[in-house]
C-alpha positions as CSV (number, residue, x, y, z in Angstrom):
1,M,47.2,55.0,96.1
2,K,49.1,51.4,95.9
3,Y,47.3,49.8,98.8
4,P,43.7,50.0,97.3
5,I,45.1,48.4,94.2
6,I,47.2,45.7,95.8
7,L,44.1,44.8,98.1
8,S,41.7,44.7,95.2
9,L,44.1,42.4,93.2
10,Y,44.2,40.1,96.2
11,F,40.5,40.1,96.5
12,V,40.0,39.3,93.0
13,F,42.7,36.6,92.9
14,F,41.3,34.8,95.9
15,V,37.6,35.0,95.1
16,N,38.2,34.1,91.4
17,S,40.5,31.3,92.1
18,N,39.1,27.7,91.8
19,I,40.9,26.5,94.9
20,V,41.1,28.3,98.1
21,N,42.7,26.4,100.9
22,G,42.1,23.0,99.1
23,Q,38.2,23.8,98.6
24,E,36.3,25.2,95.8
25,T,34.9,28.6,96.1
26,P,31.0,28.7,96.2
27,F,31.0,31.0,93.2
28,E,33.2,32.6,90.6
29,L,33.5,36.3,90.2
30,P,34.5,37.8,86.9
31,V,37.6,39.9,87.0
32,Q,35.8,42.6,84.7
33,L,33.0,42.9,87.4
34,V,35.6,44.3,90.0
35,G,38.6,45.4,88.1
36,F,36.9,47.6,85.3
37,P,34.7,49.7,87.9
38,F,37.9,50.3,90.1
39,I,40.1,51.3,87.3
40,V,37.3,53.8,86.1
41,G,36.8,55.1,89.6
42,T,40.5,55.7,90.1
43,V,41.1,57.4,87.0
44,K,37.9,59.7,87.7
45,L,39.2,60.5,91.1
46,T,42.6,61.2,90.1
47,N,41.2,63.6,87.2
48,F,38.9,65.3,89.9
49,L,41.9,65.8,92.3
50,K,44.0,67.4,89.4
51,K,41.2,69.6,88.3
52,L,40.5,70.6,91.8
53,S,44.2,71.7,92.6
54,Y,44.2,73.5,89.1
55,S,41.3,75.5,90.0
56,L,42.3,76.4,93.6
57,S,45.7,77.7,92.2
58,P,45.8,81.5,92.0
59,A,48.1,81.3,88.8
60,T,45.3,79.7,87.0
61,Y,43.6,82.8,86.6
62,R,46.2,84.5,84.7
63,S,47.0,84.4,81.0
64,R,49.5,81.6,80.2
65,N,52.2,84.4,78.9
66,R,51.8,86.1,82.1
67,R,52.3,83.1,84.0
68,E,55.5,82.6,82.1
69,L,56.7,86.0,82.7
70,T,55.9,85.9,86.6
71,L,57.9,82.6,86.7
72,A,60.8,84.2,84.6
73,S,60.7,87.5,86.6
74,D,61.4,85.9,89.9
75,S,65.0,85.0,89.2
76,E,67.0,86.7,86.3
77,P,67.5,84.0,83.8
78,Y,70.0,85.8,81.6
79,D,73.4,86.5,82.5
80,S,74.3,89.9,81.2
81,Q,78.2,88.9,80.6
82,E,77.0,85.7,78.5
83,V,74.5,88.1,76.6
84,E,77.1,90.8,76.3
85,K,79.6,88.1,74.6
86,Y,76.9,86.9,72.2
87,I,76.2,90.5,71.1
88,V,79.8,91.4,70.6
89,G,80.1,88.0,68.6
90,E,77.2,88.8,66.4
91,F,77.6,92.7,65.9
92,G,81.4,93.2,66.6
93,A,83.3,95.3,69.1
94,R,81.2,98.5,68.4
95,A,77.9,97.0,69.5
96,C,76.0,98.8,72.3
97,V,72.5,99.1,73.7
98,F,70.3,102.1,73.9
99,E,69.3,101.6,77.5
100,R,66.0,103.8,77.1
101,V,64.7,101.9,73.9
102,C,65.6,98.6,75.4
103,A,64.0,99.3,78.8
104,H,60.7,100.8,77.1
105,Y,60.2,97.7,75.1
106,A,61.1,95.3,78.0
107,T,58.8,97.2,80.4
108,R,56.1,97.1,77.5
109,A,56.7,93.3,77.1
110,R,56.1,92.8,81.0
111,S,52.9,94.6,81.1
112,Q,51.3,93.2,78.0
113,P,52.9,89.8,77.2
114,R,53.1,89.4,73.3
115,P,51.5,92.7,72.4
116,Q,51.2,93.7,68.9
117,M,54.4,95.7,67.9
118,N,53.7,99.2,66.9
119,W,55.8,98.8,63.7
120,S,55.2,102.4,62.2
121,D,56.6,103.9,65.5
122,V,59.7,101.4,65.2
123,F,60.3,102.1,61.4
124,R,60.0,105.9,62.0
125,Q,62.6,105.7,64.6
126,Y,64.7,103.4,62.6
127,K,64.5,105.8,59.6
128,R,65.4,108.8,62.0
129,S,68.5,107.0,63.4
130,P,71.9,107.9,61.7
131,E,73.3,105.0,59.6
132,Q,75.7,103.8,62.3
133,A,72.8,103.4,64.7
134,K,70.1,101.6,62.8
135,E,71.2,98.2,63.6
136,L,71.9,99.0,67.1
137,Y,68.6,100.6,67.6
138,L,66.7,97.4,66.2
139,L,69.0,95.4,68.6
140,S,67.7,97.4,71.5
141,V,64.2,97.1,70.4
142,F,64.2,93.4,69.8
143,L,66.3,92.7,73.0
144,G,63.8,94.5,75.2
145,D,60.8,93.0,73.4
146,I,62.1,89.4,73.4
147,V,63.7,89.3,76.7
148,G,61.3,91.5,78.6
149,S,63.9,92.2,81.3
150,P,64.5,96.1,82.1
151,Q,67.4,94.8,84.7
152,L,69.1,93.1,81.9
153,C,68.9,96.2,79.5
154,H,70.3,98.3,82.5
155,Q,73.0,95.9,83.1
156,L,74.0,95.8,79.6
157,A,73.8,99.6,79.2
158,K,76.3,99.9,82.2
159,R,78.7,97.8,80.2
160,R,78.0,98.7,76.6
161,A,75.8,101.9,76.6
162,C,75.2,103.7,73.2
163,D,75.1,107.6,73.1
164,D,71.6,108.5,73.2
165,T,72.4,111.5,71.0
166,L,72.6,109.1,68.1
167,L,69.0,108.5,68.2
168,A,66.8,111.5,66.8
169,D,63.8,110.9,68.9
170,N,64.4,109.1,72.2
171,H,61.5,107.2,73.9
């Protein structure tokens, strides 16, 4: 892409200069006559190539959220030990994760990126949970929904599993 620009600049310089090899040129070519069409053509060609490569990419025909999840699912972006440290720091030493709840919402988030949350179901389950499990239930719901990684839910549950009997109605 550099070479046509350099060649056209040399062409414009030599044709438009008043003296070439000590002689005057027979005519003068305005810079705009050569430069402007060249710049417009280059921009149009570049835009065409961008659009062509975009249309040929298979990822183009998926929604943006699904493309983001596909990229995120290729490699696990979250370290379970770091997430565990954060959870313990925020919720205390008794913090735990309901694996089924977390995995349910994580799987749902993967299959339908950014779906409308079924709030009536979430609050019904929240009200049925014993007092000590309410906060942990919401933690599991939002962890699954936001992170969207059943593998992370499973790894966290291995390390900090909640007793499923704390929930009145398991998912």
